[in-house]
The first five atom37 places (N, CA, C, CB, O) and aatype in JSON, in Angstrom:
{
  "aatype": [20, 20, 20, 20, 20, 20, 20, 20, 20, 20, 20, 20, 20, 20, 20, 20, 20, 20, 20, 20, 20, 20, 20, 20, 20, 20, 20, 20, 20, 20, 20, 20, 20, 20, 20, 20, 20, 20, 20, 20, 20, 20, 20, 20, 20, 20, 20, 20, 20, 20, 20, 20, 20, 20, 20, 20, 20, 20, 20, 20, 20, 20, 20, 20, 20, 20, 20, 20, 20, 20, 20, 20, 20, 20, 20, 20, 20, 20, 20, 20, 20, 20, 20, 20, 20, 20, 20, 20, 20, 20, 20, 20, 20, 20, 20, 20, 20, 20, 20, 20, 20, 20, 20, 20, 20, 20, 20, 20, 20, 20, 20, 20, 20, 20, 20, 20, 20, 20, 20, 20, 20, 20, 20, 20, 20, 20, 20],
  "atom_mask": [
    [1, 1, 1, 1, 1],
    [1, 1, 1, 1, 1],
    [1, 1, 1, 1, 1],
    [1, 1, 1, 1, 1],
    [1, 1, 1, 1, 1],
    [1, 1, 1, 1, 1],
    [1, 1, 1, 1, 1],
    [1, 1, 1, 1, 1],
    [1, 1, 1, 1, 1],
    [1, 1, 1, 1, 1],
    [1, 1, 1, 1, 1],
    [1, 1, 1, 1, 1],
    [1, 1, 1, 1, 1],
    [1, 1, 1, 1, 1],
    [1, 1, 1, 1, 1],
    [1, 1, 1, 1, 1],
    [1, 1, 1, 1, 1],
    [1, 1, 1, 1, 1],
    [1, 1, 1, 1, 1],
    [1, 1, 1, 1, 1],
    [1, 1, 1, 1, 1],
    [1, 1, 1, 1, 1],
    [1, 1, 1, 1, 1],
    [1, 1, 1, 1, 1],
    [1, 1, 1, 1, 1],
    [1, 1, 1, 1, 1],
    [1, 1, 1, 1, 1],
    [1, 1, 1, 1, 1],
    [1, 1, 1, 1, 1],
    [1, 1, 1, 1, 1],
    [1, 1, 1, 1, 1],
    [1, 1, 1, 1, 1],
    [1, 1, 1, 1, 1],
    [1, 1, 1, 1, 1],
    [1, 1, 1, 1, 1],
    [1, 1, 1, 1, 1],
    [1, 1, 1, 1, 1],
    [1, 1, 1, 1, 1],
    [1, 1, 1, 1, 1],
    [1, 1, 1, 1, 1],
    [1, 1, 1, 1, 1],
    [1, 1, 1, 1, 1],
    [1, 1, 1, 1, 1],
    [1, 1, 1, 1, 1],
    [1, 1, 1, 1, 1],
    [1, 1, 1, 1, 1],
    [1, 1, 1, 1, 1],
    [1, 1, 1, 1, 1],
    [1, 1, 1, 1, 1],
    [1, 1, 1, 1, 1],
    [1, 1, 1, 1, 1],
    [1, 1, 1, 1, 1],
    [1, 1, 1, 1, 1],
    [1, 1, 1, 1, 1],
    [1, 1, 1, 1, 1],
    [1, 1, 1, 1, 1],
    [1, 1, 1, 1, 1],
    [1, 1, 1, 1, 1],
    [1, 1, 1, 1, 1],
    [1, 1, 1, 1, 1],
    [1, 1, 1, 1, 1],
    [1, 1, 1, 1, 1],
    [1, 1, 1, 1, 1],
    [1, 1, 1, 1, 1],
    [1, 1, 1, 1, 1],
    [1, 1, 1, 1, 1],
    [1, 1, 1, 1, 1],
    [1, 1, 1, 1, 1],
    [1, 1, 1, 1, 1],
    [1, 1, 1, 1, 1],
    [1, 1, 1, 1, 1],
    [1, 1, 1, 1, 1],
    [1, 1, 1, 1, 1],
    [1, 1, 1, 1, 1],
    [1, 1, 1, 1, 1],
    [1, 1, 1, 1, 1],
    [1, 1, 1, 1, 1],
    [1, 1, 1, 1, 1],
    [1, 1, 1, 1, 1],
    [1, 1, 1, 1, 1],
    [1, 1, 1, 1, 1],
    [1, 1, 1, 1, 1],
    [1, 1, 1, 1, 1],
    [1, 1, 1, 1, 1],
    [1, 1, 1, 1, 1],
    [1, 1, 1, 1, 1],
    [1, 1, 1, 1, 1],
    [1, 1, 1, 1, 1],
    [1, 1, 1, 1, 1],
    [1, 1, 1, 1, 1],
    [1, 1, 1, 1, 1],
    [1, 1, 1, 1, 1],
    [1, 1, 1, 1, 1],
    [1, 1, 1, 1, 1],
    [1, 1, 1, 1, 1],
    [1, 1, 1, 1, 1],
    [1, 1, 1, 1, 1],
    [1, 1, 1, 1, 1],
    [1, 1, 1, 1, 1],
    [1, 1, 1, 1, 1],
    [1, 1, 1, 1, 1],
    [1, 1, 1, 1, 1],
    [1, 1, 1, 1, 1],
    [1, 1, 1, 1, 1],
    [1, 1, 1, 1, 1],
    [1, 1, 1, 1, 1],
    [1, 1, 1, 1, 1],
    [1, 1, 1, 1, 1],
    [1, 1, 1, 1, 1],
    [1, 1, 1, 1, 1],
    [1, 1, 1, 1, 1],
    [1, 1, 1, 1, 1],
    [1, 1, 1, 1, 1],
    [1, 1, 1, 1, 1],
    [1, 1, 1, 1, 1],
    [1, 1, 1, 1, 1],
    [1, 1, 1, 1, 1],
    [1, 1, 1, 1, 1],
    [1, 1, 1, 1, 1],
    [1, 1, 1, 1, 1],
    [1, 1, 1, 1, 1],
    [1, 1, 1, 1, 1],
    [1, 1, 1, 1, 1],
    [1, 1, 1, 1, 1],
    [1, 1, 1, 1, 1],
    [1, 1, 1, 1, 1],
    [1, 1, 1, 1, 1]
  ],
  "atom_positions": [
    [[-16.18, -9.68, 5.7], [-15.54, -8.38, 5.84], [-14.13, -8.56, 6.27], [-16.29, -7.49, 6.82], [-13.8, -9.54, 6.95]],
    [[-13.27, -7.59, 5.88], [-11.85, -7.62, 6.13], [-11.53, -6.31, 6.88], [-11.01, -7.77, 4.78], [-11.93, -5.22, 6.48]],
    [[-10.81, -6.47, 7.95], [-10.3, -5.32, 8.67], [-8.82, -5.11, 8.42], [-10.56, -5.47, 10.16], [-8.05, -6.08, 8.48]],
    [[-8.4, -3.92, 8.15], [-7.02, -3.64, 7.8], [-6.42, -2.61, 8.71], [-6.92, -3.18, 6.39], [-7.05, -1.59, 8.98]],
    [[-5.2, -2.84, 9.18], [-4.53, -1.93, 10.04], [-3.1, -1.7, 9.57], [-4.55, -2.45, 11.45], [-2.3, -2.63, 9.48]],
    [[-2.8, -0.43, 9.27], [-1.5, -0.08, 8.77], [-0.55, 0.34, 9.94], [-1.64, 1.07, 7.73], [-0.98, 0.83, 10.98]],
    [[0.71, 0.12, 9.72], [1.74, 0.57, 10.66], [3.03, 0.75, 9.95], [1.9, -0.4, 11.8], [3.22, 0.28, 8.83]],
    [[3.96, 1.46, 10.62], [5.32, 1.59, 10.1], [5.6, 3.0, 9.57], [5.55, 0.56, 9.0], [6.74, 3.27, 9.19]],
    [[4.62, 3.91, 9.52], [4.9, 5.22, 9.08], [5.81, 6.0, 10.06], [3.61, 5.95, 8.85], [6.13, 5.54, 11.16]],
    [[6.18, 7.19, 9.62], [7.04, 7.99, 10.51], [7.74, 9.12, 9.75], [8.09, 7.09, 11.19], [7.42, 9.42, 8.59]],
    [[8.67, 9.73, 10.42], [9.43, 10.83, 9.83], [10.83, 10.33, 9.42], [9.53, 12.02, 10.84], [11.55, 9.71, 10.21]],
    [[11.2, 10.62, 8.18], [12.52, 10.11, 7.69], [13.11, 11.17, 6.85], [12.39, 8.77, 6.88], [12.38, 11.98, 6.27]],
    [[14.39, 11.21, 6.76], [15.08, 12.16, 5.85], [15.09, 11.69, 4.44], [16.51, 12.39, 6.3], [15.01, 10.48, 4.21]],
    [[15.18, 12.57, 3.48], [15.21, 12.2, 2.08], [16.37, 11.23, 1.85], [15.36, 13.46, 1.17], [17.46, 11.4, 2.39]],
    [[16.11, 10.22, 1.05], [17.07, 9.17, 0.82], [16.98, 7.99, 1.78], [18.42, 9.74, 0.89], [17.61, 6.95, 1.59]],
    [[16.17, 8.18, 2.81], [15.97, 7.11, 3.75], [14.99, 6.07, 3.38], [15.59, 7.64, 4.98], [14.49, 6.04, 2.25]],
    [[14.7, 5.19, 4.35], [13.75, 4.04, 4.06], [12.83, 3.85, 5.15], [14.46, 2.72, 3.82], [13.12, 4.18, 6.31]],
    [[11.65, 3.29, 4.79], [10.68, 2.85, 5.73], [10.01, 1.58, 5.23], [9.67, 3.93, 6.0], [9.99, 1.32, 4.03]],
    [[9.48, 0.81, 6.14], [8.69, -0.34, 5.76], [7.31, -0.26, 6.37], [9.37, -1.63, 6.18], [7.14, -0.24, 7.59]],
    [[6.33, -0.21, 5.51], [4.94, -0.19, 5.98], [4.39, -1.59, 6.05], [4.06, 0.67, 5.07], [4.78, -2.46, 5.27]],
    [[3.46, -1.81, 7.01], [2.8, -3.07, 7.13], [1.3, -2.86, 7.06], [3.2, -3.77, 8.41], [0.78, -1.83, 7.5]],
    [[0.61, -3.83, 6.53], [-0.84, -3.78, 6.48], [-1.3, -5.2, 7.02], [-1.39, -3.46, 4.94], [-1.18, -6.22, 6.34]],
    [[-1.8, -5.18, 8.23], [-2.29, -6.42, 8.88], [-3.76, -6.58, 8.72], [-1.95, -6.44, 10.33], [-4.53, -5.65, 8.97]],
    [[-4.17, -7.76, 8.31], [-5.6, -8.0, 8.01], [-6.17, -9.05, 8.98], [-5.78, -8.47, 6.51], [-5.48, -9.96, 9.44]],
    [[-7.43, -8.89, 9.24], [-8.18, -9.89, 10.05], [-9.59, -10.02, 9.41], [-8.28, -9.44, 11.61], [-10.0, -9.15, 8.64]],
    [[-10.29, -11.05, 9.71], [-11.54, -11.28, 9.19], [-11.61, -12.41, 8.16], [-12.0, -10.08, 8.64], [-11.26, -13.55, 8.48]],
    [[-12.04, -12.14, 7.0], [-12.21, -13.19, 5.98], [-10.82, -13.7, 5.52], [-13.04, -12.64, 4.75], [-9.78, -13.16, 5.9]],
    [[-10.85, -14.74, 4.7], [-9.59, -15.36, 4.27], [-8.76, -14.37, 3.5], [-9.85, -16.6, 3.41], [-9.11, -13.94, 2.4]],
    [[-7.64, -14.02, 4.11], [-6.73, -12.99, 3.54], [-6.29, -13.29, 2.15], [-5.53, -12.83, 4.38], [-6.21, -12.37, 1.34]],
    [[-6.0, -14.55, 1.82], [-5.47, -14.86, 0.54], [-6.47, -14.75, -0.61], [-4.93, -16.19, 0.59], [-6.11, -14.89, -1.78]],
    [[-7.75, -14.49, -0.25], [-8.75, -14.23, -1.3], [-8.72, -12.81, -1.81], [-10.13, -14.54, -0.79], [-9.46, -12.47, -2.74]],
    [[-7.9, -11.97, -1.25], [-7.94, -10.51, -1.55], [-6.66, -10.01, -2.16], [-8.23, -9.72, -0.28], [-5.56, -10.32, -1.69]],
    [[-6.8, -9.26, -3.2], [-5.76, -8.42, -3.79], [-5.62, -7.24, -2.77], [-6.15, -7.91, -5.33], [-6.61, -6.69, -2.28]],
    [[-4.37, -6.88, -2.48], [-4.1, -5.78, -1.55], [-3.37, -4.68, -2.3], [-3.25, -6.27, -0.32], [-2.45, -4.94, -3.07]],
    [[-3.8, -3.46, -2.08], [-3.2, -2.33, -2.71], [-2.79, -1.26, -1.66], [-4.16, -1.75, -3.74], [-3.36, -1.2, -0.57]],
    [[-1.81, -0.43, -2.01], [-1.43, 0.69, -1.22], [-1.78, 1.95, -2.06], [0.11, 0.61, -0.82], [-1.55, 2.02, -3.27]],
    [[-2.35, 2.91, -1.35], [-2.65, 4.23, -1.88], [-2.01, 5.27, -1.01], [-4.16, 4.45, -1.98], [-1.6, 4.98, 0.11]],
    [[-1.9, 6.49, -1.5], [-1.45, 7.6, -0.64], [-2.18, 8.85, -1.01], [0.06, 7.82, -0.75], [-2.62, 9.04, -2.15]],
    [[-2.29, 9.72, -0.02], [-2.97, 11.0, -0.2], [-2.17, 12.07, 0.47], [-4.4, 10.96, 0.35], [-2.0, 12.07, 1.69]],
    [[-1.68, 13.0, -0.32], [-0.94, 14.15, 0.23], [-1.95, 15.28, 0.5], [0.2, 14.63, -0.76], [-3.05, 15.27, -0.06]],
    [[-1.59, 16.25, 1.34], [-2.53, 17.38, 1.61], [-2.89, 18.09, 0.34], [-1.92, 18.38, 2.59], [-2.02, 18.44, -0.46]],
    [[-4.21, 18.31, 0.16], [-4.7, 19.02, -1.0], [-4.7, 18.28, -2.29], [-3.96, 20.19, -1.16], [-4.98, 18.85, -3.35]],
    [[-4.4, 17.0, -2.22], [-4.33, 16.2, -3.44], [-5.29, 14.99, -3.34], [-2.86, 15.72, -3.7], [-5.71, 14.61, -2.25]],
    [[-5.6, 14.42, -4.46], [-6.49, 13.25, -4.5], [-5.65, 12.03, -4.1], [-7.15, 13.05, -5.94], [-4.43, 12.0, -4.24]],
    [[-6.37, 11.05, -3.6], [-5.77, 9.76, -3.27], [-5.25, 9.09, -4.55], [-6.8, 8.83, -2.53], [-5.96, 9.04, -5.56]],
    [[-4.01, 8.57, -4.51], [-3.46, 7.98, -5.73], [-2.95, 6.57, -5.43], [-2.3, 8.85, -6.31], [-2.55, 6.25, -4.3]],
    [[-2.98, 5.75, -6.45], [-2.52, 4.41, -6.41], [-0.99, 4.37, -6.32], [-3.01, 3.65, -7.62], [-0.31, 5.12, -7.02]],
    [[-0.44, 3.49, -5.45], [0.97, 3.35, -5.31], [1.46, 1.97, -5.72], [1.37, 3.64, -3.91], [2.42, 1.87, -6.48]],
    [[0.82, 0.9, -5.24], [1.25, -0.46, -5.56], [0.14, -1.45, -5.24], [2.55, -0.83, -4.78], [-0.78, -1.16, -4.47]],
    [[0.25, -2.63, -5.84], [-0.69, -3.69, -5.49], [-0.07, -5.02, -5.73], [-1.98, -3.57, -6.29], [0.87, -5.16, -6.51]],
    [[-0.59, -6.02, -5.04], [-0.06, -7.38, -5.13], [-1.24, -8.37, -5.22], [0.86, -7.71, -3.9], [-2.26, -8.22, -4.55]],
    [[-1.05, -9.36, -6.08], [-2.09, -10.33, -6.27], [-2.32, -11.24, -5.07], [-1.78, -11.13, -7.45], [-1.59, -11.16, -4.08]],
    [[-3.32, -12.11, -5.16], [-3.74, -12.87, -4.01], [-2.65, -13.89, -3.6], [-5.07, -13.58, -4.31], [-2.32, -13.98, -2.42]],
    [[-2.09, -14.63, -4.55], [-1.13, -15.68, -4.15], [-0.03, -15.91, -5.14], [-1.85, -16.96, -3.94], [0.9, -16.67, -4.88]],
    [[-0.11, -15.26, -6.29], [0.93, -15.59, -7.31], [2.12, -14.62, -7.27], [0.31, -15.57, -8.73], [3.13, -14.82, -7.95]],
    [[1.96, -13.58, -6.47], [3.08, -12.64, -6.34], [3.16, -11.62, -7.44], [4.35, -13.39, -6.29], [4.18, -10.93, -7.54]],
    [[2.16, -11.49, -8.27], [2.14, -10.49, -9.33], [1.98, -9.11, -8.64], [0.97, -10.77, -10.4], [1.17, -8.94, -7.73]],
    [[2.79, -8.15, -9.13], [2.77, -6.84, -8.55], [2.56, -5.75, -9.63], [4.05, -6.59, -7.79], [2.84, -5.96, -10.81]],
    [[2.07, -4.62, -9.2], [1.97, -3.44, -10.04], [2.35, -2.24, -9.26], [0.58, -3.28, -10.62], [2.09, -2.17, -8.05]],
    [[2.97, -1.27, -9.93], [3.48, -0.07, -9.23], [3.1, 1.19, -10.06], [5.05, -0.17, -9.02], [3.0, 1.16, -11.29]],
    [[2.91, 2.26, -9.34], [2.86, 3.56, -10.02], [4.22, 3.94, -10.56], [2.35, 4.64, -9.09], [5.24, 3.61, -9.96]],
    [[4.24, 4.63, -11.65], [5.55, 5.0, -12.24], [6.43, 5.78, -11.28], [5.34, 5.82, -13.51], [7.66, 5.68, -11.32]],
    [[5.8, 6.56, -10.42], [6.54, 7.44, -9.54], [7.33, 6.65, -8.46], [5.58, 8.42, -8.89], [8.24, 7.21, -7.84]],
    [[6.99, 5.37, -8.25], [7.65, 4.62, -7.19], [8.36, 3.39, -7.68], [6.66, 4.24, -6.16], [8.96, 2.67, -6.89]],
    [[8.31, 3.12, -9.0], [8.99, 1.96, -9.59], [10.5, 2.04, -9.32], [8.72, 1.88, -11.13], [11.15, 3.07, -9.51]],
    [[11.01, 0.9, -8.86], [12.45, 0.87, -8.6], [12.83, 1.32, -7.2], [13.17, 1.71, -9.59], [13.96, 1.13, -6.77]],
    [[11.84, 1.95, -6.48], [12.18, 2.41, -5.1], [11.3, 1.7, -4.08], [11.99, 3.96, -4.96], [11.74, 1.48, -2.95]],
    [[10.11, 1.33, -4.44], [9.17, 0.67, -3.49], [9.02, -0.77, -3.92], [7.76, 1.38, -3.44], [9.05, -1.08, -5.11]],
    [[8.85, -1.66, -2.94], [8.63, -3.03, -3.18], [7.44, -3.57, -2.28], [9.94, -3.8, -2.91], [7.49, -3.46, -1.06]],
    [[6.43, -4.11, -2.92], [5.3, -4.67, -2.17], [5.46, -6.16, -2.06], [3.96, -4.33, -2.84], [5.91, -6.79, -3.02]],
    [[5.12, -6.77, -0.95], [5.22, -8.14, -0.76], [4.1, -8.59, 0.25], [6.63, -8.5, -0.28], [3.51, -7.76, 0.94]],
    [[3.85, -9.9, 0.31], [2.8, -10.37, 1.27], [3.24, -11.68, 1.85], [1.39, -10.53, 0.59], [3.98, -12.47, 1.26]],
    [[2.73, -11.87, 3.06], [2.93, -13.14, 3.78], [1.51, -13.59, 4.2], [3.93, -12.98, 5.07], [0.95, -13.12, 5.19]],
    [[0.95, -14.52, 3.39], [-0.39, -14.93, 3.66], [-0.49, -15.69, 4.98], [-0.92, -15.77, 2.54], [-1.56, -15.67, 5.59]],
    [[0.57, -16.36, 5.46], [0.5, -17.09, 6.71], [0.37, -16.1, 7.86], [1.75, -17.98, 6.89], [-0.17, -16.43, 8.92]],
    [[0.87, -14.87, 7.66], [0.78, -13.82, 8.68], [-0.32, -12.8, 8.4], [2.1, -13.11, 8.79], [-0.47, -11.81, 9.12]],
    [[-1.08, -13.04, 7.34], [-2.12, -12.07, 7.01], [-1.56, -10.65, 6.9], [-3.21, -12.12, 8.05], [-2.17, -9.7, 7.39]],
    [[-0.49, -10.52, 6.29], [0.2, -9.16, 6.25], [0.76, -8.89, 4.89], [1.36, -9.06, 7.3], [1.32, -9.78, 4.24]],
    [[0.62, -7.67, 4.47], [1.29, -7.16, 3.32], [2.27, -6.07, 3.74], [0.29, -6.64, 2.29], [1.99, -5.27, 4.63]],
    [[3.4, -6.05, 3.09], [4.5, -5.04, 3.37], [4.81, -4.2, 2.15], [5.81, -5.75, 3.84], [4.67, -4.63, 1.0]],
    [[5.22, -3.03, 2.46], [5.74, -2.18, 1.41], [7.01, -1.56, 1.86], [4.74, -1.13, 1.02], [7.03, -0.67, 2.71]],
    [[8.15, -2.04, 1.25], [9.39, -1.45, 1.58], [9.65, -0.24, 0.7], [10.5, -2.46, 1.44], [9.58, -0.32, -0.53]],
    [[9.93, 0.89, 1.33], [10.1, 2.14, 0.6], [11.53, 2.66, 0.77], [9.09, 3.19, 1.09], [11.93, 3.02, 1.87]],
    [[12.28, 2.7, -0.31], [13.65, 3.15, -0.26], [13.82, 4.46, -1.06], [14.58, 2.04, -0.79], [12.94, 4.87, -1.82]],
    [[14.96, 5.08, -0.88], [15.25, 6.3, -1.58], [14.07, 7.29, -1.52], [15.6, 5.98, -3.02], [13.64, 7.82, -2.54]],
    [[13.57, 7.51, -0.34], [12.35, 8.31, -0.16], [12.66, 9.76, -0.56], [11.83, 8.24, 1.34], [13.78, 10.24, -0.39]],
    [[11.66, 10.42, -1.09], [11.75, 11.79, -1.48], [10.72, 12.65, -0.76], [11.6, 11.9, -2.98], [9.73, 12.1, -0.28]],
    [[10.88, 13.92, -0.66], [9.89, 14.77, 0.02], [8.51, 14.61, -0.63], [10.33, 16.27, -0.02], [7.5, 14.69, 0.06]],
    [[8.46, 14.39, -1.92], [7.19, 14.27, -2.59], [6.49, 12.91, -2.29], [7.4, 14.43, -4.08], [5.37, 12.68, -2.75]],
    [[7.14, 12.05, -1.54], [6.48, 10.85, -1.04], [5.68, 11.08, 0.2], [7.47, 9.8, -0.79], [4.99, 10.17, 0.65]],
    [[5.75, 12.27, 0.8], [5.09, 12.56, 2.01], [3.53, 12.53, 1.77], [5.58, 13.94, 2.55], [2.99, 13.19, 0.88]],
    [[2.88, 11.74, 2.6], [1.46, 11.5, 2.44], [0.95, 10.57, 3.58], [1.18, 10.88, 1.03], [1.71, 10.03, 4.38]],
    [[-0.37, 10.44, 3.59], [-0.96, 9.36, 4.41], [-1.1, 8.16, 3.5], [-2.37, 9.77, 5.04], [-1.71, 8.23, 2.43]],
    [[-0.51, 7.03, 3.94], [-0.54, 5.83, 3.15], [-1.57, 4.88, 3.76], [0.86, 5.17, 3.06], [-1.59, 4.65, 4.97]],
    [[-2.44, 4.35, 2.87], [-3.53, 3.46, 3.28], [-3.45, 2.17, 2.47], [-4.92, 4.16, 3.07], [-3.07, 2.18, 1.3]],
    [[-3.79, 1.07, 3.09], [-3.93, -0.15, 2.33], [-5.37, -0.46, 2.08], [-3.28, -1.28, 3.03], [-6.24, -0.05, 2.85]],
    [[-5.66, -1.18, 1.01], [-7.01, -1.54, 0.63], [-7.06, -2.95, 0.16], [-7.54, -0.62, -0.42], [-6.05, -3.51, -0.28]],
    [[-8.24, -3.55, 0.23], [-8.44, -4.95, -0.17], [-9.6, -5.11, -1.11], [-8.66, -5.81, 1.05], [-10.59, -4.4, -0.97]],
    [[-9.52, -5.99, -2.06], [-10.62, -6.27, -2.95], [-10.49, -7.69, -3.47], [-10.67, -5.26, -4.1], [-9.38, -8.23, -3.55]],
    [[-11.66, -8.34, -3.85], [-11.59, -9.68, -4.36], [-11.35, -9.75, -5.88], [-12.85, -10.4, -4.01], [-11.06, -10.82, -6.41]],
    [[-11.48, -8.64, -6.55], [-11.23, -8.7, -8.02], [-9.72, -8.94, -8.31], [-11.7, -7.35, -8.72], [-8.87, -8.91, -7.42]],
    [[-9.45, -9.18, -9.57], [-8.1, -9.55, -9.99], [-7.18, -8.29, -9.87], [-8.12, -10.12, -11.47], [-7.65, -7.16, -9.89]],
    [[-5.88, -8.52, -9.76], [-4.92, -7.41, -9.74], [-4.97, -6.68, -11.04], [-3.5, -7.89, -9.46], [-4.69, -5.48, -11.04]],
    [[-5.29, -7.29, -12.15], [-5.25, -6.63, -13.4], [-6.31, -5.52, -13.49], [-5.44, -7.63, -14.49], [-6.09, -4.48, -14.1]],
    [[-7.43, -5.78, -12.86], [-8.44, -4.74, -12.9], [-8.24, -3.76, -11.73], [-9.86, -5.35, -12.85], [-8.49, -2.57, -11.9]],
    [[-7.82, -4.23, -10.59], [-7.64, -3.33, -9.47], [-6.49, -2.36, -9.6], [-7.47, -4.11, -8.25], [-6.53, -1.26, -9.05]],
    [[-5.46, -2.76, -10.33], [-4.29, -1.9, -10.45], [-4.64, -0.68, -11.26], [-3.11, -2.65, -11.08], [-3.95, 0.33, -11.12]],
    [[-5.66, -0.69, -12.11], [-6.05, 0.43, -12.89], [-7.38, 1.08, -12.38], [-6.17, 0.0, -14.34], [-7.88, 2.04, -12.96]],
    [[-7.91, 0.52, -11.32], [-9.17, 0.97, -10.77], [-8.93, 2.13, -9.84], [-9.89, -0.15, -10.05], [-7.88, 2.2, -9.2]],
    [[-9.87, 3.06, -9.74], [-9.7, 4.13, -8.76], [-10.02, 3.66, -7.41], [-10.54, 5.3, -9.1], [-10.5, 2.54, -7.24]],
    [[-9.78, 4.52, -6.38], [-10.02, 4.13, -5.01], [-11.46, 3.65, -4.72], [-9.7, 5.27, -4.13], [-11.66, 2.79, -3.85]],
    [[-12.43, 4.19, -5.42], [-13.77, 3.81, -5.17], [-14.08, 2.36, -5.5], [-14.65, 4.68, -5.91], [-15.1, 1.82, -5.07]],
    [[-13.18, 1.73, -6.29], [-13.4, 0.35, -6.69], [-12.83, -0.65, -5.73], [-12.83, 0.12, -8.02], [-12.9, -1.86, -5.98]],
    [[-12.28, -0.18, -4.62], [-11.71, -1.09, -3.63], [-12.65, -1.15, -2.48], [-10.31, -0.64, -3.17], [-13.18, -0.13, -2.04]],
    [[-12.88, -2.38, -1.99], [-14.0, -2.58, -0.98], [-13.63, -2.23, 0.4], [-14.47, -4.01, -0.98], [-14.45, -1.63, 1.11]],
    [[-12.42, -2.57, 0.86], [-12.02, -2.39, 2.3], [-10.81, -1.5, 2.44], [-11.71, -3.76, 2.96], [-9.9, -1.54, 1.62]],
    [[-10.8, -0.69, 3.48], [-9.68, 0.26, 3.68], [-9.28, 0.23, 5.14], [-10.08, 1.73, 3.26], [-10.07, -0.01, 6.05]],
    [[-7.94, 0.49, 5.29], [-7.46, 0.81, 6.64], [-7.53, 2.29, 6.93], [-6.03, 0.33, 6.82], [-7.97, 3.08, 6.1]],
    [[-7.09, 2.65, 8.15], [-7.18, 4.07, 8.59], [-6.01, 4.89, 8.05], [-7.21, 4.15, 10.14], [-6.13, 6.11, 7.94]],
    [[-4.91, 4.25, 7.71], [-3.82, 5.03, 7.12], [-2.7, 5.28, 8.15], [-4.35, 6.37, 6.57], [-2.9, 5.27, 9.37]],
    [[-1.53, 5.51, 7.58], [-0.35, 5.83, 8.41], [0.39, 6.93, 7.76], [0.58, 4.61, 8.62], [0.56, 6.93, 6.54]],
    [[0.85, 7.9, 8.56], [1.49, 9.07, 8.03], [3.01, 8.8, 7.69], [1.35, 10.21, 9.03], [3.77, 8.27, 8.5]],
    [[3.36, 9.2, 6.5], [4.81, 9.19, 6.13], [5.2, 10.56, 5.79], [5.11, 8.25, 4.96], [4.59, 11.2, 4.94]],
    [[6.26, 11.03, 6.45], [6.79, 12.38, 6.22], [8.26, 12.29, 5.88], [6.58, 13.29, 7.46], [9.05, 11.76, 6.65]],
    [[8.63, 12.82, 4.72], [10.01, 12.79, 4.28], [10.53, 14.24, 4.26], [10.15, 12.11, 2.87], [10.01, 15.09, 3.54]],
    [[11.55, 14.49, 5.05], [12.07, 15.86, 5.16], [13.24, 16.01, 4.19], [12.51, 16.18, 6.64], [13.95, 15.05, 3.87]],
    [[13.41, 17.27, 3.73], [14.47, 17.5, 2.71], [15.74, 17.87, 3.37], [14.08, 18.59, 1.72], [16.75, 18.1, 2.7]]
  ]
}
């Protein structure tokens, strides 16, 4: 089992930046693909980004390409997501998830296909 804890959320003005962290404990962290999802009020949870176990392959939703960057440090059991040029429509609860399947399948899989989840961190972007 893998336990995930997100941090780094907060309130920021449009155009600003935040860096989210997803810290893992439990099983070998490098065995898991890590993804970020977000859920805005009244909307379904949506995929944001994912990173492979150790090769650094990444995938992004079209809505965040060029603005968000996902990275990982397996020595620290942590995945980061740098979010720049934030927009009010980025406001949501951001959650990280872990799964042992490949990034190629997980990047197109819905939330139900990910095994482990954190509690989430709120990101609010004011206009």
